[in-house]
C-alpha positions in Angstrom: 25.6 128.4 -15.1 25.0 131.6 -17.7 25.3 135.3 -16.9 22.7 137.3 -18.3 23.9 139.0 -20.8 24.9 143.1 -19.7 26.8 141.3 -16.8 29.4 144.6 -16.5 26.5 147.4 -17.0 24.4 145.9 -14.0 27.7 145.3 -11.9 28.7 148.8 -12.1 25.2 149.7 -12.3 24.7 148.1 -8.0 28.5 149.0 -7.4 26.8 153.2 -7.7 23.8 152.6 -6.2 25.9 150.8 -3.1 28.7 154.0 -3.0 25.6 156.9 -3.1 23.7 154.4 -0.3 26.9 154.6 1.7 27.8 158.0 1.6 24.2 158.9 2.3 24.3 156.9 5.9 28.3 158.9 6.2 27.4 162.3 5.5 23.7 162.6 6.5 23.4 163.6 10.5 20.9 161.9 12.9 19.0 163.6 15.6 18.9 160.8 18.7 15.3 161.2 20.3 15.8 159.0 23.0 14.1 159.3 27.2 16.3 159.1 30.4 15.0 157.3 33.8 15.8 157.6 37.2 18.8 155.6 36.2 20.7 158.3 34.6 21.0 156.0 31.4 19.4 156.2 27.8 16.3 154.2 26.7 13.8 153.8 24.1 17.3 154.9 21.8 15.4 156.0 17.8 16.7 158.1 15.2 16.0 160.9 13.1 17.5 162.5 10.2 18.2 166.4 11.3 16.7 168.0 9.3 13.7 169.7 10.2 13.6 168.0 13.9 14.5 171.5 14.9 17.6 171.2 17.4 18.3 170.0 20.8 15.5 170.3 23.1 14.6 168.3 26.9 11.2 167.6 28.1 9.6 165.3 30.6 7.3 162.5 29.9 6.8 159.1 31.7 9.0 156.3 31.1 6.0 153.5 31.2 5.1 154.2 28.1 8.7 152.3 26.6 7.8 149.6 28.6 9.5 150.7 32.2 8.4 151.5 35.8 6.1 154.6 35.9 7.3 157.7 37.3 8.5 161.8 35.1 11.1 161.3 32.5 13.3 163.2 31.0 12.8 163.7 27.2 16.1 164.7 25.0 16.4 164.7 21.3 20.2 165.5 20.0 21.7 166.3 17.2 24.6 163.3 16.6 26.4 164.7 13.5 27.0 162.5 10.9 28.3 158.7 11.3 31.9 160.0 12.0 31.8 163.3 13.9 30.1 164.5 16.9 27.4 167.2 16.8 28.0 170.2 18.8 25.9 169.5 21.6 26.9 166.2 22.4 29.6 166.0 24.9 27.4 169.0 27.1 24.7 166.5 27.5 25.1 163.7 30.1 24.2 160.6 28.2 24.9 162.4 24.8 27.9 160.4 24.0 25.9 156.7 24.9 22.1 157.5 23.0 24.5 159.0 19.8 26.6 155.3 20.6 23.8 153.6 19.8 22.5 154.9 16.1 25.9 156.0 15.3 27.6 152.4 15.0 25.0 150.4 12.9 25.2 153.1 10.8 28.6 153.5 10.0 29.1 149.6 10.1 26.8 149.3 7.3 28.8 152.1 5.6 31.6 150.4 5.5 30.0 147.4 4.0 28.2 148.9 1.6 31.7 150.8 1.2 33.6 147.6 0.1 30.6 146.1 -1.6 30.5 149.3 -4.1 34.6 149.1 -4.4 34.7 145.6 -5.1 31.8 145.2 -7.6 33.3 148.6 -9.6 37.0 146.6 -9.5 35.8 143.2 -10.2 33.5 144.6 -13.1 36.1 144.6 -15.4 36.9 140.9 -14.8 33.1 139.6 -15.8 32.7 138.4 -19.2 31.6 140.7 -22.2 28.3 140.4 -24.7 29.0 138.5 -27.2 27.5 140.4 -30.3 25.0 136.9 -31.1 23.5 137.7 -27.2 23.1 141.3 -28.1 
């Protein structure tokens, strides 16, 4: 199997892209939008990016829209912070830590995997064969 002509260049470009994506996933704060039913647990947790979401809010809604039992439920919009930090009001809300963990755990795992791929790509790019003059 023949490697592409510029294997080192493409490996380094993809590694830098993976590192930038890892930084994006870890450094951009997110907001959890979820409902709290009568049982006290968050349901229908969605993740929003924190720019332009307006901060923490609590609104009354209907949980039957999410497939739950009919009845009133709280709709909460809570700033969760970044993948490795908590938001300023996360612990003040009784369901805050559980809801924020639901959106932060996948992002943290994905960011760590991208970080490992990026570092491995940058470290391994030098071991790839250099292009020969006749390949250019």
